[in-house]
N, C-alpha and C positions, 0 to 999 in steps of 0.2 A: 679585074683589080689589075695596078701593075703591082708588078715587084721591084726591088730598092737593088739600082744598078752600080756598082761601084766606084763611077764617078758623079752619080746624086749630090746635089749641095746638099738635101738634108740633113741633123743632122738632127739628135738626143738633146737636148739643152735644158738645163734648170736653172730658174730665175729664181731668185730670194723675194721677198715680200715682208712687211713692217710685223710684227709682232708683238703681240702687247707685255707678257711673260716669258721673257727668251730663258729660258734658265724649266722651265713651265716648257716648252717648247722641245727642248731637249732632251728631255726627260722622257718626255712620248713619241717621240720620231724613233730617242731608241731604243726605247723597249719595243716598239714596230719591230725591229730594224731586229734585232735579240731574238725575238718573235719566231718570227719569221724563219733565220738562219738553225734555231732550234726545232722547229716545227719539220726541215727539212734534214735532217740530222747531224749537224753541226754540235759539239759540244764545246763545252762553258768556256776551254783554254781553244778552242781554236776561235769562236766568235772574237774574245780578249783578243787576240794576235789578228782578227782581221779588221777590231778599228786602228789597232794600232799599225796599221801598215799605209800608206798614204796610199794602195794602187786601192782603197776605196776609198771617195774619194767623202762622203758624206759619209757614213762614221767616223774616219778621223778627224774631219774636220770639228763634230761635236765630241771626240775626242780631244786635241787638240784644245779645244775652248773649257773642258770640264775636269779635265783628265784623270788620271785609268781610276782613281778611285768611286766618281764620278760611275762609270762605263761599270766597277765591278760590283758595287755593289745591285744593280738593275739585273746584270746575269745574277747572280745570286739569287734575284728575288725570282727572277727564269726559274731557274732552275730547283729553287725550289732552296737553297743551301742558306743555311745561318747564317755565313759566316759573320 
């Protein structure tokens, strides 16, 4: 097993690919992200702030594309809140 060196040229890189229905893809992806963070103990408010933060690239990209209402509806569904 090779350990990662500080000057190792390999980085984690995300790549995009075409999808048939971008909104459905964003909905399913965001829902998975929300569920994962909820399972690790994040509150609904913390997850909403995570999507608002540019430090979390993929969730924030969905937030920018779809808006806060899109994300808050999904968070409410996961947490069982019928706002």
